[in-house]
mmJSON file of the N, C-alpha and C atoms, coordinates in Angstrom:
{"data_MODEL":{"atom_site":{
"group_PDB":["ATOM","ATOM","ATOM","ATOM","ATOM","ATOM","ATOM","ATOM","ATOM","ATOM","ATOM","ATOM","ATOM","ATOM","ATOM","ATOM","ATOM","ATOM","ATOM","ATOM","ATOM","ATOM","ATOM","ATOM","ATOM","ATOM","ATOM","ATOM","ATOM","ATOM","ATOM","ATOM","ATOM","ATOM","ATOM","ATOM","ATOM","ATOM","ATOM","ATOM","ATOM","ATOM","ATOM","ATOM","ATOM","ATOM","ATOM","ATOM","ATOM","ATOM","ATOM","ATOM","ATOM","ATOM","ATOM","ATOM","ATOM","ATOM","ATOM","ATOM","ATOM","ATOM","ATOM","ATOM","ATOM","ATOM","ATOM","ATOM","ATOM","ATOM","ATOM","ATOM","ATOM","ATOM","ATOM","ATOM","ATOM","ATOM","ATOM","ATOM","ATOM","ATOM","ATOM","ATOM","ATOM","ATOM","ATOM","ATOM","ATOM","ATOM","ATOM","ATOM","ATOM","ATOM","ATOM","ATOM","ATOM","ATOM","ATOM","ATOM","ATOM","ATOM","ATOM","ATOM","ATOM","ATOM","ATOM","ATOM","ATOM","ATOM","ATOM","ATOM","ATOM","ATOM","ATOM","ATOM","ATOM","ATOM","ATOM","ATOM","ATOM","ATOM","ATOM","ATOM","ATOM","ATOM","ATOM","ATOM","ATOM","ATOM","ATOM","ATOM","ATOM","ATOM","ATOM","ATOM","ATOM","ATOM","ATOM","ATOM","ATOM","ATOM","ATOM","ATOM","ATOM","ATOM","ATOM","ATOM","ATOM","ATOM","ATOM","ATOM","ATOM","ATOM","ATOM","ATOM","ATOM","ATOM","ATOM","ATOM","ATOM","ATOM","ATOM","ATOM","ATOM","ATOM","ATOM","ATOM","ATOM","ATOM","ATOM","ATOM","ATOM","ATOM","ATOM","ATOM","ATOM","ATOM","ATOM","ATOM","ATOM","ATOM","ATOM","ATOM","ATOM","ATOM","ATOM","ATOM","ATOM","ATOM","ATOM","ATOM","ATOM","ATOM","ATOM","ATOM","ATOM","ATOM","ATOM","ATOM","ATOM","ATOM","ATOM","ATOM","ATOM","ATOM","ATOM","ATOM","ATOM","ATOM","ATOM","ATOM","ATOM","ATOM","ATOM","ATOM"],
"id":[1,2,3,4,5,6,7,8,9,10,11,12,13,14,15,16,17,18,19,20,21,22,23,24,25,26,27,28,29,30,31,32,33,34,35,36,37,38,39,40,41,42,43,44,45,46,47,48,49,50,51,52,53,54,55,56,57,58,59,60,61,62,63,64,65,66,67,68,69,70,71,72,73,74,75,76,77,78,79,80,81,82,83,84,85,86,87,88,89,90,91,92,93,94,95,96,97,98,99,100,101,102,103,104,105,106,107,108,109,110,111,112,113,114,115,116,117,118,119,120,121,122,123,124,125,126,127,128,129,130,131,132,133,134,135,136,137,138,139,140,141,142,143,144,145,146,147,148,149,150,151,152,153,154,155,156,157,158,159,160,161,162,163,164,165,166,167,168,169,170,171,172,173,174,175,176,177,178,179,180,181,182,183,184,185,186,187,188,189,190,191,192,193,194,195,196,197,198,199,200,201,202,203,204,205,206,207,208,209,210,211,212,213,214,215,216],
"type_symbol":["N","C","C","N","C","C","N","C","C","N","C","C","N","C","C","N","C","C","N","C","C","N","C","C","N","C","C","N","C","C","N","C","C","N","C","C","N","C","C","N","C","C","N","C","C","N","C","C","N","C","C","N","C","C","N","C","C","N","C","C","N","C","C","N","C","C","N","C","C","N","C","C","N","C","C","N","C","C","N","C","C","N","C","C","N","C","C","N","C","C","N","C","C","N","C","C","N","C","C","N","C","C","N","C","C","N","C","C","N","C","C","N","C","C","N","C","C","N","C","C","N","C","C","N","C","C","N","C","C","N","C","C","N","C","C","N","C","C","N","C","C","N","C","C","N","C","C","N","C","C","N","C","C","N","C","C","N","C","C","N","C","C","N","C","C","N","C","C","N","C","C","N","C","C","N","C","C","N","C","C","N","C","C","N","C","C","N","C","C","N","C","C","N","C","C","N","C","C","N","C","C","N","C","C","N","C","C","N","C","C","N","C","C","N","C","C"],
"label_atom_id":["N","CA","C","N","CA","C","N","CA","C","N","CA","C","N","CA","C","N","CA","C","N","CA","C","N","CA","C","N","CA","C","N","CA","C","N","CA","C","N","CA","C","N","CA","C","N","CA","C","N","CA","C","N","CA","C","N","CA","C","N","CA","C","N","CA","C","N","CA","C","N","CA","C","N","CA","C","N","CA","C","N","CA","C","N","CA","C","N","CA","C","N","CA","C","N","CA","C","N","CA","C","N","CA","C","N","CA","C","N","CA","C","N","CA","C","N","CA","C","N","CA","C","N","CA","C","N","CA","C","N","CA","C","N","CA","C","N","CA","C","N","CA","C","N","CA","C","N","CA","C","N","CA","C","N","CA","C","N","CA","C","N","CA","C","N","CA","C","N","CA","C","N","CA","C","N","CA","C","N","CA","C","N","CA","C","N","CA","C","N","CA","C","N","CA","C","N","CA","C","N","CA","C","N","CA","C","N","CA","C","N","CA","C","N","CA","C","N","CA","C","N","CA","C","N","CA","C","N","CA","C","N","CA","C","N","CA","C","N","CA","C","N","CA","C","N","CA","C","N","CA","C"],
"label_alt_id":[null,null,null,null,null,null,null,null,null,null,null,null,null,null,null,null,null,null,null,null,null,null,null,null,null,null,null,null,null,null,null,null,null,null,null,null,null,null,null,null,null,null,null,null,null,null,null,null,null,null,null,null,null,null,null,null,null,null,null,null,null,null,null,null,null,null,null,null,null,null,null,null,null,null,null,null,null,null,null,null,null,null,null,null,null,null,null,null,null,null,null,null,null,null,null,null,null,null,null,null,null,null,null,null,null,null,null,null,null,null,null,null,null,null,null,null,null,null,null,null,null,null,null,null,null,null,null,null,null,null,null,null,null,null,null,null,null,null,null,null,null,null,null,null,null,null,null,null,null,null,null,null,null,null,null,null,null,null,null,null,null,null,null,null,null,null,null,null,null,null,null,null,null,null,null,null,null,null,null,null,null,null,null,null,null,null,null,null,null,null,null,null,null,null,null,null,null,null,null,null,null,null,null,null,null,null,null,null,null,null,null,null,null,null,null,null],
"label_comp_id":["MET","MET","MET","VAL","VAL","VAL","ASP","ASP","ASP","VAL","VAL","VAL","ARG","ARG","ARG","ASP","ASP","ASP","ARG","ARG","ARG","GLU","GLU","GLU","PHE","PHE","PHE","ALA","ALA","ALA","GLU","GLU","GLU","VAL","VAL","VAL","PHE","PHE","PHE","MET","MET","MET","ASN","ASN","ASN","GLY","GLY","GLY","MET","MET","MET","SER","SER","SER","PRO","PRO","PRO","ALA","ALA","ALA","PHE","PHE","PHE","ASN","ASN","ASN","ALA","ALA","ALA","ARG","ARG","ARG","GLU","GLU","GLU","GLU","GLU","GLU","ASP","ASP","ASP","GLU","GLU","GLU","ASN","ASN","ASN","ALA","ALA","ALA","PHE","PHE","PHE","LYS","LYS","LYS","GLU","GLU","GLU","LEU","LEU","LEU","LEU","LEU","LEU","SER","SER","SER","ARG","ARG","ARG","CYS","CYS","CYS","THR","THR","THR","ASP","ASP","ASP","GLU","GLU","GLU","THR","THR","THR","ASN","ASN","ASN","PHE","PHE","PHE","PHE","PHE","PHE","THR","THR","THR","LEU","LEU","LEU","PHE","PHE","PHE","LEU","LEU","LEU","LYS","LYS","LYS","LYS","LYS","LYS","GLN","GLN","GLN","VAL","VAL","VAL","ASP","ASP","ASP","MET","MET","MET","ILE","ILE","ILE","GLU","GLU","GLU","LEU","LEU","LEU","ILE","ILE","ILE","LYS","LYS","LYS","LYS","LYS","LYS","SER","SER","SER","ARG","ARG","ARG","HIS","HIS","HIS","LEU","LEU","LEU","CYS","CYS","CYS","GLU","GLU","GLU","THR","THR","THR","PHE","PHE","PHE","ARG","ARG","ARG","ILE","ILE","ILE","ASP","ASP","ASP"],
"label_asym_id":["A","A","A","A","A","A","A","A","A","A","A","A","A","A","A","A","A","A","A","A","A","A","A","A","A","A","A","A","A","A","A","A","A","A","A","A","A","A","A","A","A","A","A","A","A","A","A","A","A","A","A","A","A","A","A","A","A","A","A","A","A","A","A","A","A","A","A","A","A","A","A","A","A","A","A","A","A","A","A","A","A","A","A","A","A","A","A","A","A","A","A","A","A","A","A","A","A","A","A","A","A","A","A","A","A","A","A","A","A","A","A","A","A","A","A","A","A","A","A","A","A","A","A","A","A","A","A","A","A","A","A","A","A","A","A","A","A","A","A","A","A","A","A","A","A","A","A","A","A","A","A","A","A","A","A","A","A","A","A","A","A","A","A","A","A","A","A","A","A","A","A","A","A","A","A","A","A","A","A","A","A","A","A","A","A","A","A","A","A","A","A","A","A","A","A","A","A","A","A","A","A","A","A","A","A","A","A","A","A","A","A","A","A","A","A","A"],
"label_entity_id":["1","1","1","1","1","1","1","1","1","1","1","1","1","1","1","1","1","1","1","1","1","1","1","1","1","1","1","1","1","1","1","1","1","1","1","1","1","1","1","1","1","1","1","1","1","1","1","1","1","1","1","1","1","1","1","1","1","1","1","1","1","1","1","1","1","1","1","1","1","1","1","1","1","1","1","1","1","1","1","1","1","1","1","1","1","1","1","1","1","1","1","1","1","1","1","1","1","1","1","1","1","1","1","1","1","1","1","1","1","1","1","1","1","1","1","1","1","1","1","1","1","1","1","1","1","1","1","1","1","1","1","1","1","1","1","1","1","1","1","1","1","1","1","1","1","1","1","1","1","1","1","1","1","1","1","1","1","1","1","1","1","1","1","1","1","1","1","1","1","1","1","1","1","1","1","1","1","1","1","1","1","1","1","1","1","1","1","1","1","1","1","1","1","1","1","1","1","1","1","1","1","1","1","1","1","1","1","1","1","1","1","1","1","1","1","1"],
"label_seq_id":[1,1,1,2,2,2,3,3,3,4,4,4,5,5,5,6,6,6,7,7,7,8,8,8,9,9,9,10,10,10,11,11,11,12,12,12,13,13,13,14,14,14,15,15,15,16,16,16,17,17,17,18,18,18,19,19,19,20,20,20,21,21,21,22,22,22,23,23,23,24,24,24,25,25,25,26,26,26,27,27,27,28,28,28,29,29,29,30,30,30,31,31,31,32,32,32,33,33,33,34,34,34,35,35,35,36,36,36,37,37,37,38,38,38,39,39,39,40,40,40,41,41,41,42,42,42,43,43,43,44,44,44,45,45,45,46,46,46,47,47,47,48,48,48,49,49,49,50,50,50,51,51,51,52,52,52,53,53,53,54,54,54,55,55,55,56,56,56,57,57,57,58,58,58,59,59,59,60,60,60,61,61,61,62,62,62,63,63,63,64,64,64,65,65,65,66,66,66,67,67,67,68,68,68,69,69,69,70,70,70,71,71,71,72,72,72],
"pdbx_PDB_ins_code":[null,null,null,null,null,null,null,null,null,null,null,null,null,null,null,null,null,null,null,null,null,null,null,null,null,null,null,null,null,null,null,null,null,null,null,null,null,null,null,null,null,null,null,null,null,null,null,null,null,null,null,null,null,null,null,null,null,null,null,null,null,null,null,null,null,null,null,null,null,null,null,null,null,null,null,null,null,null,null,null,null,null,null,null,null,null,null,null,null,null,null,null,null,null,null,null,null,null,null,null,null,null,null,null,null,null,null,null,null,null,null,null,null,null,null,null,null,null,null,null,null,null,null,null,null,null,null,null,null,null,null,null,null,null,null,null,null,null,null,null,null,null,null,null,null,null,null,null,null,null,null,null,null,null,null,null,null,null,null,null,null,null,null,null,null,null,null,null,null,null,null,null,null,null,null,null,null,null,null,null,null,null,null,null,null,null,null,null,null,null,null,null,null,null,null,null,null,null,null,null,null,null,null,null,null,null,null,null,null,null,null,null,null,null,null,null],
"Cartn_x":[106.115,107.106,107.077,105.9,105.771,106.211,105.961,106.326,107.827,108.513,109.925,110.83,110.427,111.237,110.637,111.387,110.831,109.785,108.991,107.845,108.269,109.346,109.797,110.196,110.945,111.34,110.106,109.176,107.961,107.154,107.085,106.326,106.975,108.285,108.999,108.804,108.91,108.726,107.314,106.314,104.928,104.612,105.129,104.909,105.511,106.663,107.294,106.509,105.757,104.971,103.567,103.158,101.783,101.577,100.429,100.115,99.463,99.442,98.724,99.224,100.513,101.056,100.41,99.807,99.099,97.761,97.226,95.945,94.815,94.787,93.708,92.464,91.345,90.057,89.927,90.34,90.202,91.1,92.27,93.133,92.514,91.987,91.337,90.159,89.359,88.219,88.678,89.752,90.27,90.79,91.526,92.01,90.841,89.83,88.672,87.917,87.84,87.177,87.95,89.261,90.07,89.935,89.935,89.817,88.482,87.426,86.111,86.059,86.976,87.004,87.922,88.678,89.594,88.822,89.153,88.453,89.322,90.625,91.532,92.104,91.675,92.091,93.569,94.229,95.646,96.571,96.019,96.807,97.635,98.855,99.748,99.083,98.444,97.839,96.688,95.898,94.796,95.338,96.355,96.969,97.598,98.212,98.803,97.729,96.615,95.53,94.98,94.82,94.327,95.28,96.577,97.564,97.517,97.294,97.242,96.024,94.884,93.672,93.883,94.478,94.767,95.713,96.724,97.683,97.006,96.143,95.433,94.581,93.873,93.032,93.88,95.025,95.925,96.479,96.868,97.394,96.312,95.092,93.995,93.721,93.74,93.539,94.681,95.899,97.061,96.981,96.598,96.452,95.403,94.287,93.212,93.7,94.402,94.936,95.901,96.771,97.713,96.99,95.959,95.222,94.378,93.948,93.047,93.73,94.988,95.692,95.961,95.704,95.926,96.573,97.508,98.106,97.514,96.865,96.214,97.118],
"Cartn_y":[128.372,127.67,128.141,128.232,128.608,130.057,130.916,132.318,132.547,131.665,131.853,131.107,129.926,129.088,129.054,128.485,128.362,127.252,127.256,126.347,124.876,124.535,123.142,122.636,123.439,123.049,122.863,123.798,123.727,122.475,122.124,120.936,119.66,119.571,118.392,118.3,119.427,119.455,119.009,119.572,119.242,117.778,117.254,115.847,114.931,115.316,114.526,114.518,115.559,115.679,115.093,114.823,114.378,112.904,112.577,111.172,110.454,111.075,110.518,109.14,108.868,107.575,106.41,106.675,105.625,105.282,106.214,106.065,105.631,106.229,105.93,106.743,106.154,106.801,108.131,108.178,109.405,110.526,110.173,111.186,111.723,110.818,111.23,112.163,111.81,112.654,114.015,114.029,115.295,116.184,115.595,116.372,116.925,116.103,116.558,117.667,117.575,118.621,119.933,119.87,121.079,121.645,120.763,121.185,121.872,121.415,122.027,123.46,123.809,125.166,126.109,125.565,126.383,127.133,128.401,129.223,129.583,129.575,129.945,128.679,128.385,127.154,127.135,128.285,128.339,128.444,128.489,128.586,127.324,127.49,126.349,125.275,125.678,124.715,123.961,124.639,123.992,122.938,123.3,122.35,121.174,121.457,120.408,119.43,119.941,119.079,118.202,118.775,117.993,116.852,117.129,116.082,114.988,115.367,114.386,113.481,114.061,113.258,112.308,112.811,111.954,110.823,111.125,110.108,109.036,109.439,108.48,107.554,108.124,107.302,106.326,106.756,105.893,104.758,105.078,104.059,103.046,103.52,102.602,101.657,102.18,101.329,100.327,100.771,99.883,98.762,99.117,98.093,97.062,97.555,96.647,95.708,96.24,95.421,94.36,94.745,93.782,92.699,93.095,92.145,91.178,91.586,90.745,90.06,90.397,89.815,88.325,87.539,86.088,85.587,84.715,84.04,82.653,82.335,81.005,80.032],
"Cartn_z":[95.544,94.765,93.308,92.734,91.324,91.104,92.078,91.931,92.074,92.796,93.085,92.105,91.688,90.795,89.402,88.468,87.123,87.097,86.053,85.936,85.972,85.272,85.223,86.605,87.352,88.707,89.584,89.494,90.312,89.983,88.69,88.296,88.831,88.729,89.252,90.768,91.442,92.894,93.282,92.608,92.923,92.616,91.513,91.181,92.239,92.769,93.821,95.117,95.355,96.585,96.451,95.24,94.98,95.325,95.916,96.2,95.019,93.848,92.695,92.299,92.486,92.071,92.816,93.963,94.703,94.056,93.296,92.589,93.522,94.699,95.642,95.291,95.547,95.253,95.999,97.259,98.039,97.496,96.967,96.364,95.08,94.265,93.028,93.329,94.321,94.699,95.216,95.988,96.512,95.388,94.437,93.297,92.483,92.255,91.49,92.219,93.528,94.318,94.197,94.333,94.175,92.768,91.791,90.399,90.121,90.776,90.571,91.089,91.973,92.522,91.748,90.799,90.009,88.933,88.763,87.786,86.58,86.743,85.664,85.034,83.816,83.122,82.776,82.778,82.407,83.618,84.795,86.017,86.209,86.71,86.936,87.782,88.871,89.786,89.13,88.315,87.592,86.637,85.877,84.937,85.682,86.817,87.645,88.121,88.6,89.074,87.962,86.78,85.645,85.312,85.338,85.066,86.132,87.374,88.448,88.302,87.952,87.743,86.566,85.494,84.339,84.719,85.524,85.947,86.795,87.694,88.537,87.678,86.715,85.84,85.028,84.548,83.788,84.661,85.871,86.793,87.142,87.372,87.685,86.518,85.297,84.12,83.975,84.225,84.137,85.169,86.389,87.431,87.047,86.532,86.134,85.036,84.075,82.99,83.525,84.43,85.017,85.827,86.547,87.371,86.556,85.384,84.603,83.418,83.164,82.026,82.277,81.258,81.361,80.079,80.246,79.106,79.067,77.973,77.873,77.158],
"occupancy":[1.0,1.0,1.0,1.0,1.0,1.0,1.0,1.0,1.0,1.0,1.0,1.0,1.0,1.0,1.0,1.0,1.0,1.0,1.0,1.0,1.0,1.0,1.0,1.0,1.0,1.0,1.0,1.0,1.0,1.0,1.0,1.0,1.0,1.0,1.0,1.0,1.0,1.0,1.0,1.0,1.0,1.0,1.0,1.0,1.0,1.0,1.0,1.0,1.0,1.0,1.0,1.0,1.0,1.0,1.0,1.0,1.0,1.0,1.0,1.0,1.0,1.0,1.0,1.0,1.0,1.0,1.0,1.0,1.0,1.0,1.0,1.0,1.0,1.0,1.0,1.0,1.0,1.0,1.0,1.0,1.0,1.0,1.0,1.0,1.0,1.0,1.0,1.0,1.0,1.0,1.0,1.0,1.0,1.0,1.0,1.0,1.0,1.0,1.0,1.0,1.0,1.0,1.0,1.0,1.0,1.0,1.0,1.0,1.0,1.0,1.0,1.0,1.0,1.0,1.0,1.0,1.0,1.0,1.0,1.0,1.0,1.0,1.0,1.0,1.0,1.0,1.0,1.0,1.0,1.0,1.0,1.0,1.0,1.0,1.0,1.0,1.0,1.0,1.0,1.0,1.0,1.0,1.0,1.0,1.0,1.0,1.0,1.0,1.0,1.0,1.0,1.0,1.0,1.0,1.0,1.0,1.0,1.0,1.0,1.0,1.0,1.0,1.0,1.0,1.0,1.0,1.0,1.0,1.0,1.0,1.0,1.0,1.0,1.0,1.0,1.0,1.0,1.0,1.0,1.0,1.0,1.0,1.0,1.0,1.0,1.0,1.0,1.0,1.0,1.0,1.0,1.0,1.0,1.0,1.0,1.0,1.0,1.0,1.0,1.0,1.0,1.0,1.0,1.0,1.0,1.0,1.0,1.0,1.0,1.0,1.0,1.0,1.0,1.0,1.0,1.0],
"B_iso_or_equiv":[0.0,0.0,0.0,0.0,0.0,0.0,0.0,0.0,0.0,0.0,0.0,0.0,0.0,0.0,0.0,0.0,0.0,0.0,0.0,0.0,0.0,0.0,0.0,0.0,0.0,0.0,0.0,0.0,0.0,0.0,0.0,0.0,0.0,0.0,0.0,0.0,0.0,0.0,0.0,0.0,0.0,0.0,0.0,0.0,0.0,0.0,0.0,0.0,0.0,0.0,0.0,0.0,0.0,0.0,0.0,0.0,0.0,0.0,0.0,0.0,0.0,0.0,0.0,0.0,0.0,0.0,0.0,0.0,0.0,0.0,0.0,0.0,0.0,0.0,0.0,0.0,0.0,0.0,0.0,0.0,0.0,0.0,0.0,0.0,0.0,0.0,0.0,0.0,0.0,0.0,0.0,0.0,0.0,0.0,0.0,0.0,0.0,0.0,0.0,0.0,0.0,0.0,0.0,0.0,0.0,0.0,0.0,0.0,0.0,0.0,0.0,0.0,0.0,0.0,0.0,0.0,0.0,0.0,0.0,0.0,0.0,0.0,0.0,0.0,0.0,0.0,0.0,0.0,0.0,0.0,0.0,0.0,0.0,0.0,0.0,0.0,0.0,0.0,0.0,0.0,0.0,0.0,0.0,0.0,0.0,0.0,0.0,0.0,0.0,0.0,0.0,0.0,0.0,0.0,0.0,0.0,0.0,0.0,0.0,0.0,0.0,0.0,0.0,0.0,0.0,0.0,0.0,0.0,0.0,0.0,0.0,0.0,0.0,0.0,0.0,0.0,0.0,0.0,0.0,0.0,0.0,0.0,0.0,0.0,0.0,0.0,0.0,0.0,0.0,0.0,0.0,0.0,0.0,0.0,0.0,0.0,0.0,0.0,0.0,0.0,0.0,0.0,0.0,0.0,0.0,0.0,0.0,0.0,0.0,0.0,0.0,0.0,0.0,0.0,0.0,0.0],
"pdbx_formal_charge":[null,null,null,null,null,null,null,null,null,null,null,null,null,null,null,null,null,null,null,null,null,null,null,null,null,null,null,null,null,null,null,null,null,null,null,null,null,null,null,null,null,null,null,null,null,null,null,null,null,null,null,null,null,null,null,null,null,null,null,null,null,null,null,null,null,null,null,null,null,null,null,null,null,null,null,null,null,null,null,null,null,null,null,null,null,null,null,null,null,null,null,null,null,null,null,null,null,null,null,null,null,null,null,null,null,null,null,null,null,null,null,null,null,null,null,null,null,null,null,null,null,null,null,null,null,null,null,null,null,null,null,null,null,null,null,null,null,null,null,null,null,null,null,null,null,null,null,null,null,null,null,null,null,null,null,null,null,null,null,null,null,null,null,null,null,null,null,null,null,null,null,null,null,null,null,null,null,null,null,null,null,null,null,null,null,null,null,null,null,null,null,null,null,null,null,null,null,null,null,null,null,null,null,null,null,null,null,null,null,null,null,null,null,null,null,null],
"auth_seq_id":[1,1,1,2,2,2,3,3,3,4,4,4,5,5,5,6,6,6,7,7,7,8,8,8,9,9,9,10,10,10,11,11,11,12,12,12,13,13,13,14,14,14,15,15,15,16,16,16,17,17,17,18,18,18,19,19,19,20,20,20,21,21,21,22,22,22,23,23,23,24,24,24,25,25,25,26,26,26,27,27,27,28,28,28,29,29,29,30,30,30,31,31,31,32,32,32,33,33,33,34,34,34,35,35,35,36,36,36,37,37,37,38,38,38,39,39,39,40,40,40,41,41,41,42,42,42,43,43,43,44,44,44,45,45,45,46,46,46,47,47,47,48,48,48,49,49,49,50,50,50,51,51,51,52,52,52,53,53,53,54,54,54,55,55,55,56,56,56,57,57,57,58,58,58,59,59,59,60,60,60,61,61,61,62,62,62,63,63,63,64,64,64,65,65,65,66,66,66,67,67,67,68,68,68,69,69,69,70,70,70,71,71,71,72,72,72],
"auth_comp_id":["MET","MET","MET","VAL","VAL","VAL","ASP","ASP","ASP","VAL","VAL","VAL","ARG","ARG","ARG","ASP","ASP","ASP","ARG","ARG","ARG","GLU","GLU","GLU","PHE","PHE","PHE","ALA","ALA","ALA","GLU","GLU","GLU","VAL","VAL","VAL","PHE","PHE","PHE","MET","MET","MET","ASN","ASN","ASN","GLY","GLY","GLY","MET","MET","MET","SER","SER","SER","PRO","PRO","PRO","ALA","ALA","ALA","PHE","PHE","PHE","ASN","ASN","ASN","ALA","ALA","ALA","ARG","ARG","ARG","GLU","GLU","GLU","GLU","GLU","GLU","ASP","ASP","ASP","GLU","GLU","GLU","ASN","ASN","ASN","ALA","ALA","ALA","PHE","PHE","PHE","LYS","LYS","LYS","GLU","GLU","GLU","LEU","LEU","LEU","LEU","LEU","LEU","SER","SER","SER","ARG","ARG","ARG","CYS","CYS","CYS","THR","THR","THR","ASP","ASP","ASP","GLU","GLU","GLU","THR","THR","THR","ASN","ASN","ASN","PHE","PHE","PHE","PHE","PHE","PHE","THR","THR","THR","LEU","LEU","LEU","PHE","PHE","PHE","LEU","LEU","LEU","LYS","LYS","LYS","LYS","LYS","LYS","GLN","GLN","GLN","VAL","VAL","VAL","ASP","ASP","ASP","MET","MET","MET","ILE","ILE","ILE","GLU","GLU","GLU","LEU","LEU","LEU","ILE","ILE","ILE","LYS","LYS","LYS","LYS","LYS","LYS","SER","SER","SER","ARG","ARG","ARG","HIS","HIS","HIS","LEU","LEU","LEU","CYS","CYS","CYS","GLU","GLU","GLU","THR","THR","THR","PHE","PHE","PHE","ARG","ARG","ARG","ILE","ILE","ILE","ASP","ASP","ASP"],
"auth_asym_id":["A","A","A","A","A","A","A","A","A","A","A","A","A","A","A","A","A","A","A","A","A","A","A","A","A","A","A","A","A","A","A","A","A","A","A","A","A","A","A","A","A","A","A","A","A","A","A","A","A","A","A","A","A","A","A","A","A","A","A","A","A","A","A","A","A","A","A","A","A","A","A","A","A","A","A","A","A","A","A","A","A","A","A","A","A","A","A","A","A","A","A","A","A","A","A","A","A","A","A","A","A","A","A","A","A","A","A","A","A","A","A","A","A","A","A","A","A","A","A","A","A","A","A","A","A","A","A","A","A","A","A","A","A","A","A","A","A","A","A","A","A","A","A","A","A","A","A","A","A","A","A","A","A","A","A","A","A","A","A","A","A","A","A","A","A","A","A","A","A","A","A","A","A","A","A","A","A","A","A","A","A","A","A","A","A","A","A","A","A","A","A","A","A","A","A","A","A","A","A","A","A","A","A","A","A","A","A","A","A","A","A","A","A","A","A","A"],
"auth_atom_id":["N","CA","C","N","CA","C","N","CA","C","N","CA","C","N","CA","C","N","CA","C","N","CA","C","N","CA","C","N","CA","C","N","CA","C","N","CA","C","N","CA","C","N","CA","C","N","CA","C","N","CA","C","N","CA","C","N","CA","C","N","CA","C","N","CA","C","N","CA","C","N","CA","C","N","CA","C","N","CA","C","N","CA","C","N","CA","C","N","CA","C","N","CA","C","N","CA","C","N","CA","C","N","CA","C","N","CA","C","N","CA","C","N","CA","C","N","CA","C","N","CA","C","N","CA","C","N","CA","C","N","CA","C","N","CA","C","N","CA","C","N","CA","C","N","CA","C","N","CA","C","N","CA","C","N","CA","C","N","CA","C","N","CA","C","N","CA","C","N","CA","C","N","CA","C","N","CA","C","N","CA","C","N","CA","C","N","CA","C","N","CA","C","N","CA","C","N","CA","C","N","CA","C","N","CA","C","N","CA","C","N","CA","C","N","CA","C","N","CA","C","N","CA","C","N","CA","C","N","CA","C","N","CA","C","N","CA","C","N","CA","C","N","CA","C","N","CA","C","N","CA","C"],
"pdbx_PDB_model_num":[1,1,1,1,1,1,1,1,1,1,1,1,1,1,1,1,1,1,1,1,1,1,1,1,1,1,1,1,1,1,1,1,1,1,1,1,1,1,1,1,1,1,1,1,1,1,1,1,1,1,1,1,1,1,1,1,1,1,1,1,1,1,1,1,1,1,1,1,1,1,1,1,1,1,1,1,1,1,1,1,1,1,1,1,1,1,1,1,1,1,1,1,1,1,1,1,1,1,1,1,1,1,1,1,1,1,1,1,1,1,1,1,1,1,1,1,1,1,1,1,1,1,1,1,1,1,1,1,1,1,1,1,1,1,1,1,1,1,1,1,1,1,1,1,1,1,1,1,1,1,1,1,1,1,1,1,1,1,1,1,1,1,1,1,1,1,1,1,1,1,1,1,1,1,1,1,1,1,1,1,1,1,1,1,1,1,1,1,1,1,1,1,1,1,1,1,1,1,1,1,1,1,1,1,1,1,1,1,1,1,1,1,1,1,1,1]
}}}
């Protein structure tokens, strides 16, 4: 996909296919495992994985905040 289309299209496509929005522990672990095997820090896939891990962490923090927020 990245070799055939422009970077923006590939990123939108990959984000749509990613399970990161679920913020499941197993997805986060899988992304981190793939990321640990990446050697080129500037590669599209490496950058994509980093964004997915960041998104999962942000969603998990947001969920926690929503679950623990109280109006007194």
